[in-house]
N, CA, C and O of each residue as an XYZ file, in Angstrom:
744
protein
N     -21.230     17.568     14.229
C     -20.384     16.503     13.733
C     -19.294     17.144     12.871
O     -19.594     17.879     11.930
N     -18.050     16.868     13.188
C     -16.940     17.480     12.480
C     -16.170     16.419     11.691
O     -15.365     15.666     12.238
N     -16.445     16.391     10.396
C     -15.774     15.456      9.499
C     -15.284     16.249      8.300
O     -16.048     16.968      7.656
N     -14.016     16.108      8.014
C     -13.450     16.723      6.817
C     -13.460     15.681      5.711
O     -13.145     14.515      5.950
N     -13.821     16.097      4.497
C     -13.848     15.176      3.370
C     -13.174     15.817      2.175
O     -13.191     17.035      1.991
N     -12.575     14.948      1.364
C     -11.910     15.425      0.151
C     -11.979     14.322     -0.893
O     -11.637     13.172     -0.617
N     -12.418     14.675     -2.081
C     -12.457     13.724     -3.187
C     -11.326     14.048     -4.155
O     -11.163     15.193     -4.578
N     -10.551     13.027     -4.498
C      -9.477     13.176     -5.481
C      -9.970     12.518     -6.764
O     -10.092     11.295     -6.823
N     -10.255     13.319     -7.794
C     -10.761     12.737     -9.039
C      -9.627     12.077     -9.831
O      -8.450     12.349     -9.595
N      -9.993     11.224    -10.754
C      -8.976     10.491    -11.513
C      -8.423     11.316    -12.681
O      -7.244     11.672    -12.673
N      -9.235     11.619    -13.659
C      -8.718     12.248    -14.885
C      -8.034     13.593    -14.675
O      -6.982     13.823    -15.270
N      -8.582     14.497    -13.855
C      -7.886     15.771    -13.667
C      -6.520     15.623    -12.996
O      -5.708     16.546    -13.050
N      -6.258     14.488    -12.370
C      -4.940     14.227    -11.775
C      -4.066     13.456    -12.753
O      -2.901     13.798    -12.955
N      -4.629     12.415    -13.361
C      -3.834     11.499    -14.166
C      -3.358     12.096    -15.489
O      -2.208     11.891    -15.876
N      -4.213     12.820    -16.177
C      -3.809     13.367    -17.482
C      -2.658     14.376    -17.365
O      -1.680     14.258    -18.104
N      -2.742     15.364    -16.463
C      -1.581     16.258    -16.312
C      -0.334     15.521    -15.814
O       0.780     15.839    -16.232
N      -0.512     14.543    -14.928
C       0.620     13.779    -14.439
C       1.322     13.055    -15.581
O       2.551     13.051    -15.653
N       0.546     12.442    -16.472
C       1.126     11.774    -17.634
C       1.913     12.735    -18.500
O       3.015     12.413    -18.946
N       1.360     13.914    -18.744
C       2.067     14.930    -19.532
C       3.352     15.381    -18.857
O       4.381     15.534    -19.514
N       3.296     15.592    -17.558
C       4.486     15.995    -16.806
C       5.564     14.924    -16.872
O       6.739     15.233    -17.069
N       5.168     13.660    -16.708
C       6.142     12.564    -16.779
C       6.758     12.456    -18.171
O       7.940     12.139    -18.302
N       5.969     12.716    -19.210
C       6.519     12.695    -20.573
C       7.582     13.781    -20.738
O       8.658     13.526    -21.279
N       7.280     14.978    -20.276
C       8.240     16.080    -20.388
C       9.492     15.794    -19.567
O      10.610     16.020    -20.029
N       9.298     15.293    -18.339
C      10.452     14.987    -17.491
C      11.328     13.890    -18.085
O      12.553     13.966    -17.999
N      10.716     12.873    -18.685
C      11.523     11.807    -19.282
C      12.283     12.318    -20.497
O      13.441     11.953    -20.699
N      11.650     13.155    -21.306
C      12.350     13.779    -22.437
C      13.510     14.607    -21.918
O      14.619     14.503    -22.443
N      13.284     15.426    -20.901
C      14.333     16.286    -20.338
C      15.476     15.445    -19.768
O      16.646     15.760    -19.982
N      15.138     14.381    -19.047
C      16.157     13.540    -18.424
C      17.032     12.870    -19.480
O      18.258     12.894    -19.369
N      16.426     12.278    -20.492
C      17.199     11.632    -21.552
C      18.069     12.641    -22.294
O      19.213     12.347    -22.641
N      17.532     13.811    -22.532
C      18.302     14.859    -23.214
C      19.478     15.309    -22.347
O      20.593     15.491    -22.835
N      19.211     15.481    -21.074
C      20.262     15.914    -20.140
C      21.379     14.873    -20.037
O      22.548     15.231    -19.898
N      21.030     13.603    -20.103
C      22.003     12.519    -20.037
C      22.654     12.248    -21.391
O      23.501     11.362    -21.505
N      22.267     12.999    -22.411
C      22.754     12.818    -23.782
C      22.459     11.407    -24.280
O      23.289     10.781    -24.940
N      21.271     10.920    -23.954
C      20.841      9.572    -24.337
C      19.524      9.614    -25.100
O      18.855      8.589    -25.230
N      19.148     10.768    -25.600
C      17.851     10.937    -26.244
C      17.851     10.327    -27.644
O      18.566     10.781    -28.537
N      17.038      9.294    -27.813
C      16.744      8.717    -29.121
C      15.236      8.517    -29.179
O      14.560      8.525    -28.151
N      14.727      8.340    -30.367
C      13.285      8.129    -30.507
C      12.845      6.884    -29.758
O      11.832      6.904    -29.059
N      13.592      5.811    -29.898
C      13.203      4.557    -29.239
C      13.259      4.681    -27.722
O      12.358      4.211    -27.028
N      14.300      5.304    -27.206
C      14.377      5.495    -25.745
C      13.250      6.376    -25.237
O      12.657      6.113    -24.191
N      12.965      7.425    -25.995
C      11.892      8.318    -25.586
C      10.552      7.590    -25.583
O       9.755      7.770    -24.663
N      10.296      6.774    -26.595
C       9.047      6.013    -26.636
C       8.967      5.022    -25.478
O       7.902      4.835    -24.890
N      10.090      4.390    -25.152
C      10.119      3.460    -24.015
C       9.847      4.214    -22.714
O       9.100      3.731    -21.863
N      10.443      5.380    -22.557
C      10.229      6.187    -21.343
C       8.784      6.664    -21.261
O       8.193      6.675    -20.181
N       8.216      7.058    -22.391
C       6.821      7.482    -22.393
C       5.893      6.318    -22.070
O       4.893      6.500    -21.375
N       6.211      5.128    -22.565
C       5.406      3.954    -22.226
C       5.459      3.692    -20.721
O       4.440      3.387    -20.102
N       6.644      3.813    -20.144
C       6.790      3.639    -18.699
C       6.009      4.715    -17.946
O       5.374      4.424    -16.933
N       6.052      5.940    -18.430
C       5.324      7.044    -17.790
C       3.827      6.770    -17.751
O       3.192      6.909    -16.706
N       3.268      6.382    -18.883
C       1.828      6.137    -18.939
C       1.439      4.855    -18.215
O       0.316      4.731    -17.727
N       2.370      3.899    -18.145
C       2.122      2.696    -17.342
C       1.988      3.090    -15.871
O       1.078      2.631    -15.181
N       2.889      3.933    -15.400
C       2.826      4.387    -14.007
C       1.520      5.137    -13.740
O       0.906      4.959    -12.688
N       1.100      5.964    -14.679
C      -0.152      6.699    -14.543
C      -1.333      5.725    -14.494
O      -2.244      5.890    -13.682
N      -1.314      4.713    -15.363
C      -2.399      3.731    -15.391
C      -2.464      2.939    -14.093
O      -3.551      2.678    -13.578
N      -1.306      2.554    -13.561
C      -1.290      1.811    -12.295
C      -1.819      2.691    -11.164
O      -2.599      2.230    -10.331
N      -1.398      3.948    -11.134
C      -1.913      4.867    -10.116
C      -3.431      5.000    -10.232
O      -4.142      4.963     -9.228
N      -3.914      5.153    -11.448
C      -5.353      5.277    -11.654
C      -6.115      4.025    -11.276
O      -7.208      4.104    -10.714
N      -5.548      2.871    -11.579
C      -6.236      1.607    -11.294
C      -6.232      1.260     -9.813
O      -7.126      0.559     -9.339
N      -5.240      1.742     -9.082
C      -5.095      1.307     -7.690
C      -5.442      2.367     -6.647
O      -5.709      2.027     -5.495
N      -5.444      3.635     -7.027
C      -5.634      4.678     -6.009
C      -6.762      5.673     -6.312
O      -7.342      6.242     -5.387
N      -7.074      5.884     -7.570
C      -8.005      6.959     -7.925
C      -9.236      6.406     -8.633
O      -9.150      5.376     -9.302
N     -10.361      7.063     -8.500
C     -10.621      8.215     -7.655
C     -10.615      7.814     -6.178
O     -10.868      6.661     -5.827
N     -10.328      8.774     -5.347
C     -10.244      8.506     -3.909
C     -11.197      9.425     -3.151
O     -11.240     10.633     -3.385
N     -11.947      8.836     -2.254
C     -12.794      9.596     -1.342
C     -12.146      9.485      0.034
O     -12.052      8.392      0.593
N     -11.706     10.601      0.572
C     -10.984     10.618      1.840
C     -11.807     11.367      2.889
O     -12.491     12.340      2.572
N     -11.738     10.911      4.121
C     -12.449     11.558      5.227
C     -11.613     11.425      6.492
O     -10.979     10.397      6.730
N     -11.624     12.482      7.298
C     -10.895     12.458      8.555
C     -11.535     13.440      9.520
O     -12.394     14.238      9.144
N     -11.115     13.369     10.735
C     -11.662     14.256     11.766
C     -12.180     13.444     12.929
O     -12.321     12.225     12.838
N     -12.467     14.132     14.035
C     -12.862     13.425     15.249
C     -14.155     12.629     15.113
O     -14.338     11.630     15.809
N     -15.042     13.049     14.239
C     -16.329     12.362     14.110
C     -16.416     11.512     12.840
O     -17.512     11.157     12.407
N     -15.296     11.194     12.259
C     -15.324     10.414     11.006
C     -15.557      8.931     11.249
O     -15.797      8.177     10.306
N     -15.490      8.512     12.496
C     -15.786      7.125     12.818
C     -14.573      6.215     12.664
O     -13.498      6.655     12.256
N     -14.758      4.958     12.994
C     -13.641      4.015     12.886
C     -13.374      3.661     11.423
O     -14.259      3.790     10.577
N     -12.161      3.218     11.132
C     -11.851      2.823      9.748
C     -12.645      1.588      9.332
O     -13.037      0.776     10.170
N     -12.874      1.459      8.035
C     -13.592      0.311      7.492
C     -12.641     -0.875      7.389
O     -12.113     -1.164      6.316
N     -12.427     -1.561      8.515
C     -11.451     -2.648      8.537
C     -11.904     -3.863      7.730
O     -11.100     -4.756      7.463
N     -13.174     -3.911      7.339
C     -13.612     -5.011      6.475
C     -12.944     -4.926      5.101
O     -12.955     -5.897      4.345
N     -12.364     -3.772      4.779
C     -11.652     -3.588      3.501
C     -10.226     -4.137      3.549
O      -9.500     -4.055      2.558
N      -9.829     -4.683      4.669
C      -8.467     -5.211      4.835
C      -8.544     -6.735      4.828
O      -9.073     -7.340      5.760
N      -8.012     -7.352      3.772
C      -8.045     -8.813      3.632
C      -6.616     -9.331      3.647
O      -5.887     -9.197      2.665
N      -6.221     -9.926      4.772
C      -4.834    -10.363      4.952
C      -4.640    -11.865      4.772
O      -3.509    -12.351      4.811
N      -5.716    -12.594      4.577
C      -5.620    -14.044      4.412
C      -6.030    -14.388      2.980
O      -7.109    -13.997      2.533
N      -5.172    -15.120      2.257
C      -5.528    -15.495      0.873
C      -6.812    -16.322      0.852
O      -7.068    -17.125      1.750
N      -7.597    -16.114     -0.171
C      -8.850    -16.843     -0.296
C      -9.048    -17.300     -1.733
O      -8.615    -16.635     -2.675
N      -9.693    -18.418     -1.885
C     -10.021    -18.908     -3.212
C     -11.322    -18.299     -3.720
O     -11.718    -18.523     -4.864
N     -11.979    -17.532     -2.863
C     -13.264    -16.935     -3.222
C     -13.104    -15.626     -3.991
O     -14.101    -14.971     -4.295
N     -11.891    -15.239     -4.306
C     -11.673    -14.001     -5.056
C     -12.307    -14.133     -6.439
O     -12.234    -15.188     -7.068
N     -12.924    -13.058     -6.899
C     -13.534    -13.090     -8.221
C     -12.455    -13.290     -9.285
O     -11.415    -12.632     -9.255
N     -12.707    -14.193    -10.217
C     -11.735    -14.477    -11.282
C     -11.390    -13.233    -12.073
O     -10.230    -13.016    -12.427
N     -12.383    -12.421    -12.349
C     -12.162    -11.195    -13.119
C     -11.153    -10.285    -12.417
O     -10.257     -9.744    -13.065
N     -11.289    -10.113    -11.113
C     -10.353     -9.284    -10.353
C      -8.947     -9.874    -10.394
O      -7.960     -9.153    -10.547
N      -8.872    -11.202    -10.254
C      -7.571    -11.867    -10.278
C      -6.895    -11.654    -11.629
O      -5.711    -11.321    -11.685
N      -7.634    -11.842    -12.710
C      -7.081    -11.672    -14.061
C      -6.683    -10.214    -14.296
O      -5.611     -9.953    -14.842
N      -7.519     -9.270    -13.897
C      -7.186     -7.850    -14.083
C      -5.927     -7.470    -13.304
O      -5.096     -6.706    -13.797
N      -5.786     -8.002    -12.091
C      -4.578     -7.728    -11.314
C      -3.345     -8.341    -11.972
O      -2.267     -7.746    -11.937
N      -3.489     -9.511    -12.567
C      -2.368    -10.111    -13.293
C      -2.017     -9.273    -14.512
O      -0.841     -9.036    -14.788
N      -3.026     -8.826    -15.239
C      -2.786     -8.041    -16.451
C      -2.081     -6.712    -16.141
O      -1.315     -6.198    -16.956
N      -2.350     -6.175    -14.961
C      -1.739     -4.897    -14.603
C      -0.212     -4.981    -14.582
O       0.465     -4.011    -14.923
N       0.330     -6.127    -14.186
C       1.785     -6.231    -14.075
C       2.427     -6.997    -15.229
O       3.644     -7.181    -15.233
N       1.647     -7.443    -16.201
C       2.220     -8.136    -17.354
C       3.287     -7.306    -18.089
O       4.324     -7.863    -18.449
N       3.079     -6.012    -18.325
C       4.072     -5.243    -19.086
C       5.334     -4.879    -18.298
O       6.279     -4.335    -18.869
N       5.359     -5.168    -17.014
C       6.456     -4.691    -16.169
C       7.822     -5.189    -16.624
O       8.769     -4.403    -16.664
N       7.955     -6.460    -16.965
C       9.258     -7.008    -17.376
C       9.777     -6.298    -18.616
O      10.956     -5.952    -18.684
N       8.914     -6.078    -19.593
C       9.336     -5.390    -20.818
C       9.760     -3.959    -20.509
O      10.779     -3.490    -21.016
N       8.987     -3.264    -19.681
C       9.311     -1.870    -19.361
C      10.606     -1.762    -18.559
O      11.389     -0.836    -18.767
N      10.833     -2.699    -17.651
C      12.089     -2.694    -16.888
C      13.280     -2.951    -17.800
O      14.332     -2.332    -17.645
N      13.113     -3.857    -18.744
C      14.194     -4.153    -19.681
C      14.464     -2.959    -20.595
O      15.613     -2.548    -20.760
N      13.417     -2.410    -21.181
C      13.585     -1.319    -22.139
C      14.131     -0.043    -21.506
O      14.915      0.674    -22.128
N      13.724      0.239    -20.279
C      14.105      1.503    -19.655
C      15.335      1.415    -18.765
O      16.077      2.388    -18.639
N      15.559      0.260    -18.147
C      16.645      0.163    -17.180
C      17.609     -0.987    -17.448
O      18.585     -1.163    -16.718
N      17.340     -1.769    -18.491
C      18.213     -2.888    -18.815
C      18.119     -4.049    -17.837
O      19.024     -4.881    -17.787
N      17.048     -4.124    -17.064
C      16.884     -5.196    -16.070
C      16.325     -6.427    -16.776
O      15.218     -6.395    -17.313
N      17.100     -7.512    -16.773
C      16.678     -8.734    -17.448
C      16.682     -9.949    -16.523
O      16.186    -11.009    -16.904
N      17.222     -9.818    -15.339
C      17.303    -10.930    -14.406
C      15.915    -11.276    -13.883
O      15.206    -10.417    -13.359
N      15.532    -12.552    -14.031
C      14.191    -12.997    -13.663
C      13.863    -12.704    -12.205
O      12.800    -12.160    -11.905
N      14.756    -13.055    -11.311
C      14.489    -12.852     -9.892
C      14.335    -11.363     -9.566
O      13.474    -10.981     -8.774
N      15.153    -10.551    -10.166
C      15.067     -9.104     -9.920
C      13.758     -8.524    -10.445
O      13.142     -7.688     -9.785
N      13.329     -8.964    -11.632
C      12.063     -8.489    -12.196
C      10.907     -8.885    -11.291
O      10.043     -8.060    -10.992
N      10.882    -10.144    -10.851
C       9.792    -10.617     -9.985
C       9.830     -9.893     -8.639
O       8.785     -9.544     -8.091
N      11.020     -9.670     -8.115
C      11.150     -8.945     -6.842
C      10.598     -7.516     -6.982
O       9.891     -7.031     -6.099
N      10.922     -6.859     -8.081
C      10.410     -5.498     -8.306
C       8.893     -5.521     -8.433
O       8.216     -4.658     -7.873
N       8.347     -6.495     -9.162
C       6.890     -6.611     -9.279
C       6.229     -6.847     -7.934
O       5.200     -6.244     -7.627
N       6.818     -7.724     -7.131
C       6.296     -7.997     -5.791
C       6.341     -6.731     -4.933
O       5.363     -6.393     -4.266
N       7.486     -6.031     -4.954
C       7.622     -4.823     -4.123
C       6.709     -3.698     -4.597
O       6.191     -2.938     -3.779
N       6.508     -3.585     -5.895
C       5.560     -2.595     -6.417
C       4.165     -2.895     -5.886
O       3.480     -2.001     -5.390
N       3.748     -4.141     -5.990
C       2.429     -4.535     -5.508
C       2.311     -4.360     -3.993
O       1.290     -3.885     -3.496
N       3.352     -4.743     -3.267
C       3.345     -4.585     -1.812
C       3.225     -3.114     -1.419
O       2.497     -2.779     -0.484
N       3.929     -2.244     -2.122
C       3.843     -0.814     -1.797
C       2.444     -0.267     -2.078
O       1.953      0.589     -1.343
N       1.809     -0.755     -3.130
C       0.429     -0.345     -3.416
C      -0.494     -0.796     -2.288
O      -1.297     -0.008     -1.787
N      -0.382     -2.048     -1.893
C      -1.261     -2.581     -0.838
C      -1.019     -1.896      0.505
O      -1.968     -1.642      1.247
N       0.231     -1.597      0.824
C       0.535     -0.893      2.080
C      -0.028      0.522      2.034
O      -0.580      1.005      3.022
N       0.112      1.187      0.891
C      -0.452      2.537      0.757
C      -1.961      2.504      0.929
O      -2.527      3.353      1.619
N      -2.616      1.529      0.307
C      -4.066      1.407      0.468
C      -4.435      1.128      1.926
O      -5.420      1.666      2.432
N      -3.650      0.293      2.598
C      -3.887     -0.004      4.015
C      -3.773      1.259      4.864
O      -4.641      1.539      5.690
N      -2.712      2.008      4.660
C      -2.510      3.247      5.424
C      -3.649      4.226      5.161
O      -4.121      4.899      6.077
N      -4.087      4.304      3.911
C      -5.195      5.216      3.588
C      -6.497      4.771      4.257
O      -7.274      5.609      4.714
N      -6.737      3.467      4.317
C      -7.942      2.970      4.997
C      -7.893      3.337      6.478
O      -8.882      3.799      7.047
N      -6.730      3.124      7.095
C      -6.611      3.333      8.544
C      -6.529      4.796      8.949
O      -6.883      5.133     10.079
N      -6.076      5.675      8.064
C      -5.868      7.067      8.464
C      -6.892      8.041      7.894
O      -7.344      8.941      8.602
N      -7.262      7.877      6.636
C      -8.176      8.848      6.006
C      -9.398      8.166      5.384
O     -10.015      8.695      4.459
N      -9.735      6.986      5.908
C     -10.929      6.262      5.466
C     -10.962      6.095      3.947
O     -11.992      6.323      3.312
N      -9.830      5.695      3.373
C      -9.743      5.484      1.929
C     -10.794      4.501      1.450
O     -11.232      3.625      2.196
N     -11.192      4.657      0.199
C     -12.274      3.830     -0.340
C     -11.772      2.610     -1.113
O     -12.570      1.951     -1.780
N     -10.490      2.289     -1.048
C      -9.937      1.108     -1.717
C      -9.860     -0.051     -0.736
O     -10.134      0.105      0.454
N      -9.487     -1.201     -1.246
C      -9.307     -2.401     -0.430
C      -7.835     -2.740     -0.407
O      -7.133     -2.497     -1.389
N      -7.351     -3.293      0.685
C      -6.009     -3.866      0.712
C      -6.189     -5.369      0.831
O      -6.854     -5.857      1.745
N      -5.589     -6.100     -0.106
C      -5.917     -7.524     -0.251
C      -4.667     -8.311     -0.609
O      -3.986     -7.998     -1.585
N      -4.372     -9.319      0.173
C      -3.212    -10.166     -0.086
C      -3.380    -10.903     -1.418
O      -2.386    -11.246     -2.057
N      -4.608    -11.148     -1.840
C      -4.840    -11.783     -3.135
C      -4.366    -10.898     -4.286
O      -3.888    -11.405     -5.301
N      -4.495     -9.582     -4.133
C      -3.973     -8.661     -5.145
C      -2.452     -8.791     -5.236
O      -1.879     -8.789     -6.325
N      -1.820     -8.901     -4.087
C      -0.367     -9.071     -4.054
C       0.043    -10.342     -4.799
O       0.996    -10.334     -5.578
N      -0.680    -11.424     -4.555
C      -0.381    -12.687     -5.228
C      -0.629    -12.598     -6.733
O       0.211    -13.029     -7.524
N      -1.763    -12.049     -7.132
C      -2.076    -11.988     -8.562
C      -1.150    -11.024     -9.297
O      -0.781    -11.288    -10.442
N      -0.771     -9.925     -8.676
C       0.190     -9.006     -9.302
C       1.541     -9.686     -9.501
O       2.178     -9.519    -10.541
N       1.972    -10.447     -8.507
C       3.259    -11.137     -8.609
C       3.206    -12.221     -9.686
O       4.160    -12.384    -10.447
N       2.118    -12.948     -9.754
C       1.961    -13.953    -10.804
C       1.946    -13.275    -12.176
O       2.525    -13.794    -13.130
N       1.292    -12.130    -12.275
C       1.293    -11.373    -13.531
C       2.693    -10.950    -13.944
O       3.031    -10.975    -15.127
N       3.507    -10.561    -12.968
C       4.897    -10.206    -13.258
C       5.660    -11.409    -13.799
O       6.437    -11.282    -14.745
N       5.439    -12.570    -13.202
C       6.109    -13.794    -13.670
C       5.669    -14.116    -15.094
O       6.510    -14.380    -15.953
N       4.371    -14.098    -15.354
C       3.877    -14.366    -16.710
C       4.413    -13.335    -17.700
O       4.779    -13.680    -18.824
N       4.459    -12.078    -17.284
C       4.998    -11.033    -18.149
C       6.465    -11.256    -18.466
O       6.910    -11.016    -19.588
N       7.212    -11.715    -17.474
C       8.632    -12.011    -17.702
C       8.778    -13.151    -18.708
O       9.582    -13.064    -19.637
N       8.006    -14.211    -18.524
C       8.084    -15.360    -19.440
C       7.710    -14.934    -20.860
O       8.387    -15.306    -21.819
N       6.645    -14.163    -20.995
C       6.218    -13.703    -22.322
C       7.290    -12.822    -22.960
O       7.602    -12.993    -24.138
N       7.859    -11.882    -22.202
C       8.897    -10.995    -22.735
C      10.139    -11.802    -23.113
O      10.745    -11.562    -24.158
N      10.509    -12.739    -22.280
C      11.672    -13.594    -22.553
C      11.464    -14.366    -23.863
O      12.393    -14.499    -24.659
N      10.266    -14.863    -24.081
C       9.969    -15.580    -25.335
C       9.958    -14.635    -26.526
O      10.443    -14.990    -27.600
N       9.411    -13.437    -26.351
C       9.429    -12.456    -27.441
C      10.859    -12.068    -27.817
O      11.159    -11.817    -28.984
N      11.721    -12.024    -26.828
C      13.110    -11.633    -27.081
C      13.876    -12.693    -27.873
O      15.009    -12.441    -28.283
N      13.297    -13.855    -28.095
C      13.918    -14.866    -28.952
C      13.929    -14.419    -30.413
O      14.733    -14.898    -31.213
N      13.035    -13.502    -30.747
C      12.972    -12.977    -32.109
C      14.182    -12.071    -32.361
O      14.407    -11.101    -31.637
N      14.942    -12.399    -33.380
C      16.137    -11.607    -33.711
C      15.766    -10.161    -34.009
O      16.461     -9.233    -33.593
N      14.684     -9.979    -34.721
C      14.259     -8.624    -35.096
C      13.937     -7.780    -33.853
O      14.386     -6.640    -33.740
N      13.171     -8.340    -32.938
C      12.823     -7.614    -31.713
C      14.058     -7.391    -30.846
O      14.260     -6.300    -30.313
N      14.871     -8.414    -30.707
C      16.087     -8.289    -29.898
C      16.983     -7.177    -30.443
O      17.549     -6.400    -29.673
N      17.113     -7.100    -31.767
C      17.921     -6.048    -32.393
C      17.317     -4.665    -32.117
O      18.040     -3.713    -31.825
N      16.004     -4.564    -32.211
C      15.340     -3.284    -31.942
C      15.533     -2.853    -30.496
O      15.762     -1.674    -30.224
N      15.442     -3.796    -29.573
C      15.630     -3.486    -28.152
C      17.083     -3.114    -27.880
O      17.359     -2.192    -27.112
N      18.011     -3.831    -28.511
C      19.436     -3.527    -28.338
C      19.740     -2.130    -28.851
O      20.514     -1.396    -28.237
N      19.137     -1.762    -29.970
C      19.333     -0.409    -30.503
C      18.810      0.635    -29.523
O      19.356      1.734    -29.428
N      17.758      0.291    -28.799
C      17.207      1.213    -27.809
C      18.219      1.492    -26.706
O      18.278      2.606    -26.185
N      19.002      0.507    -26.354
C      19.950      0.655    -25.255
C      21.239      1.357    -25.697
O      21.993      1.817    -24.840
N      21.518      1.455    -26.997
C      22.751      2.096    -27.465
C      22.614      3.612    -27.396
O      21.516      4.154    -27.526
N      23.743      4.289    -27.191
C      23.742      5.746    -27.185
C      23.923      6.233    -28.610
O      24.902      5.900    -29.277
N      22.967      7.025    -29.068
C      23.041      7.614    -30.398
C      23.048      9.122    -30.211
O      22.102      9.687    -29.662
N      24.092      9.763    -30.655
C      24.205     11.214    -30.492
C      23.677     11.901    -31.741
O      24.062     11.569    -32.862
N      22.795     12.858    -31.528
C      22.295     13.618    -32.670
C      22.912     15.002    -32.639
O      23.134     15.585    -31.577
N      23.186     15.516    -33.842
C      23.906     16.787    -33.977
C      23.045     17.920    -33.681
O      23.489     19.066    -33.746
């Protein structure tokens, strides 16, 4: 029986990746002459958010391939929405995308509601498609589920509403505006 297997662990991948993203964001802001403490903190928050999403959706991964690896586990592919989804999973998927609106605003100046929701939807769709491809090609151990797509998108909407309400605070709005200004240090 010829089956190749490979396990991708979470922490040995995620921790160095987070450090690399922190260094790259510092380098990028410095290179663009846009390095401020607030911008750097926003970029680092985005970096660790990306690491957390990768960890929550892809890792650890058990992969298998080869002529004798058998058919893919198609029971892991759920393309029809169901009300039978566990509430805990639905809430966790919503929570995963709650910070997205704030991070998009702080790092890229994106404040348009439709654009934020579209980005959240496309992020979730890309995760689900990646999980689908992994199931079909290397027997990935994750599930691809249309309910995840729905709950992630709803989480993005709730996150946008919460961020929009927080931005009503003059103090927070001023702090965020300062983040977007270019401050040159000698």
